[in-house]
C-alpha positions as CSV (number, residue, x, y, z in Angstrom):
1,D,195.6,9.0,97.6
2,P,192.3,7.3,96.5
3,N,193.1,4.7,99.5
4,L,193.2,7.3,102.5
5,F,190.1,8.6,104.2
6,V,189.3,10.5,107.4
7,T,187.0,10.3,110.1
8,V,185.9,12.8,112.8
9,G,184.0,13.0,115.9
10,K,183.9,12.9,119.6
11,D,187.7,13.5,120.5
12,H,189.0,12.4,117.2
13,T,190.2,13.3,113.7
14,V,191.9,9.9,112.2
15,W,193.4,9.3,108.9
16,W,192.8,5.8,107.8
17,E,194.4,3.8,104.7
18,Y,192.6,1.2,103.0
19,S,194.6,-1.8,101.9
20,E,192.8,-3.5,98.9
21,A,195.5,-6.3,99.1
22,L,194.5,-7.2,102.6
23,G,191.1,-6.1,102.6
24,A,191.7,-4.0,105.8
25,I,191.9,-0.7,107.1
26,N,194.7,0.5,109.4
27,I,195.1,3.8,111.2
28,K,197.6,6.0,109.4
29,A,197.6,8.9,111.7
30,A,195.6,10.8,114.5
31,G,195.3,14.7,114.5
32,E,198.2,16.4,116.4
33,Y,196.7,19.5,117.8
34,Q,200.3,20.6,119.2
35,T,199.6,24.0,121.1
36,F,196.2,24.5,119.7
37,F,193.0,24.2,121.7
38,K,192.0,20.4,121.0
39,A,188.4,20.0,119.7
40,R,185.7,18.2,121.9
41,Y,183.6,17.3,118.7
42,V,184.5,17.7,115.3
43,V,181.2,18.5,113.5
44,S,182.1,19.6,109.7
45,L,185.0,18.7,107.2
46,L,186.0,19.0,103.7
47,H,188.9,18.5,101.5
48,N,190.2,21.1,99.4
49,R,191.9,20.4,95.8
50,Q,195.2,20.8,97.3
51,G,194.5,17.9,99.7
52,D,194.1,20.2,102.8
53,L,191.4,18.8,105.4
54,V,189.1,21.5,106.8
55,T,187.5,20.9,110.1
56,G,184.7,22.6,112.3
57,D,184.4,21.7,115.8
58,S,182.0,22.3,118.6
59,N,184.1,25.2,120.3
60,G,183.6,27.4,117.2
61,N,187.0,26.8,115.6
62,V,188.3,26.1,112.5
63,Y,191.3,24.2,111.5
64,V,193.1,23.4,108.3
65,W,195.3,20.2,108.2
66,G,197.7,20.9,105.5
67,G,198.9,18.9,102.4
68,G,197.1,15.7,103.8
69,G,198.9,15.6,107.0
70,N,197.8,15.5,110.5
71,L,199.4,18.8,111.7
72,I,197.3,21.9,111.7
73,T,198.8,24.5,109.3
74,N,196.2,27.2,109.7
75,Y,193.3,28.1,111.8
76,I,190.4,30.3,112.5
77,K,189.9,31.1,116.5
78,H,186.4,31.4,117.1
79,A,184.8,31.4,113.5
80,H,181.5,31.2,115.3
81,E,180.1,31.1,118.9
82,G,179.2,27.4,119.3
83,P,179.6,24.7,116.9
84,V,180.6,25.2,113.3
85,F,178.0,23.2,111.5
86,S,179.2,23.5,108.0
87,L,181.9,24.3,105.5
88,C,182.0,25.0,102.0
89,L,184.8,26.1,99.4
90,Y,183.7,28.6,96.8
91,R,186.0,30.1,94.2
92,G,189.0,30.3,96.7
93,W,186.8,31.5,99.7
94,L,185.9,29.5,102.9
95,L,182.2,29.6,103.8
96,T,181.1,28.6,107.3
97,G,178.0,28.0,108.8
98,G,177.6,27.9,112.8
99,R,174.9,27.6,115.5
100,D,175.0,31.3,116.0
101,G,172.7,31.8,112.8
102,A,175.8,33.3,110.9
103,L,177.1,32.5,107.5
104,R,180.4,33.8,107.6
105,C,182.9,34.3,104.4
106,W,186.9,33.9,104.8
107,Q,189.4,34.6,102.5
108,W,191.5,31.6,102.1
109,G,195.1,32.3,102.8
110,R,197.8,32.8,105.5
111,N,195.7,35.1,107.7
112,M,192.1,33.6,107.0
113,D,190.4,37.0,107.2
114,R,186.6,37.3,107.9
115,V,185.4,39.5,105.1
116,S,181.4,39.3,105.2
117,E,178.6,37.8,106.9
118,L,175.1,36.8,106.4
119,R,172.4,36.3,109.1
120,L,169.7,33.8,108.9
121,P,166.4,35.0,109.5
122,V,165.8,34.0,113.4
123,T,162.6,32.0,112.3
124,E,164.9,29.6,110.0
125,G,167.4,28.7,112.8
126,A,171.1,28.3,111.9
127,P,172.6,27.2,109.0
128,R,173.1,23.2,109.4
129,C,174.3,22.6,105.7
130,I,175.7,25.0,103.0
131,R,176.5,24.3,99.4
132,A,177.3,26.3,96.5
133,H,175.3,25.7,93.2
134,R,176.6,26.8,89.9
135,G,173.8,28.1,88.0
136,A,173.3,29.1,84.2
137,E,173.1,32.8,85.2
138,V,174.3,33.2,88.8
139,D,175.6,31.0,91.3
140,R,173.6,30.2,94.6
141,L,174.0,29.2,97.9
142,I,171.7,26.4,99.3
143,V,171.3,26.3,102.9
144,G,169.7,23.6,105.2
145,T,168.6,25.0,108.5
146,T,168.3,23.7,112.0
147,A,164.6,24.6,111.7
148,N,164.1,22.1,108.8
149,S,164.0,24.7,106.2
150,M,166.1,25.2,103.1
151,L,166.8,28.6,102.0
152,D,168.9,30.1,99.0
153,C,170.5,33.4,98.0
154,P,172.5,34.6,95.0
155,L,176.1,34.5,95.5
156,C,178.2,37.9,94.6
157,P,179.0,37.6,90.9
158,E,181.6,40.6,91.1
159,P,185.2,39.4,90.6
160,G,187.3,40.3,93.7
161,L,184.4,40.6,96.0
162,A,183.4,38.0,98.7
163,P,180.6,35.7,97.8
164,L,178.4,36.9,100.7
165,E,178.9,40.6,99.8
166,G,175.5,42.6,99.3
167,V,173.5,39.7,99.1
168,A,170.4,38.5,100.9
169,F,167.9,35.6,101.3
170,G,164.7,35.8,99.5
171,D,161.4,36.5,101.3
172,V,160.3,32.7,100.9
173,P,162.2,29.8,101.9
174,I,162.7,26.8,99.2
175,T,161.0,24.5,101.8
176,Q,160.0,25.2,105.5
177,G,159.6,22.2,107.9
178,H,161.2,19.8,105.9
179,Y,160.2,16.1,107.2
180,D,161.5,15.5,110.5
181,Q,165.2,16.8,110.8
182,L,167.3,18.3,107.8
183,Q,170.9,17.0,108.4
184,S,172.8,17.7,105.2
185,L,172.3,18.1,101.5
186,S,174.2,17.5,98.2
187,L,174.2,19.3,95.0
């Protein structure tokens, strides 16, 4: 529904509905955590093509809010030690970046199994934002870091293998010390 949107932040995950006729927005629903540990801060989010909302929180958890609804239908407990700064879907895999300096790859599905990991060089900090870029010859992962650098690495092109399987960052970052603070990127 193009009239729905979601906001997240400190102690909230809220679905809103925009009424063009009234020129107003109204709360449609708030996130129901049920028996799950409630997020103190939700720091990352994305939607998949099926309408599921995926959120990463300050406790290192990832929640899937299924079918555009406000109930958790899947989760990854302790996906990272510390906040999950960034989320990215790539060819049926969920990639996460956390303050612990790791990029992790999860097989999308009922179990959300972790299948691979790639660590950032310690000098570059942690992955603050990650985006997959479809290249002419090979797809690449672009990473903005907490040390204000931008890194890239190829994604594994082998069918059936996880995107982070057997890949590494190049020796030289795309940029280093990017202005003041690199918060996000878009491709």
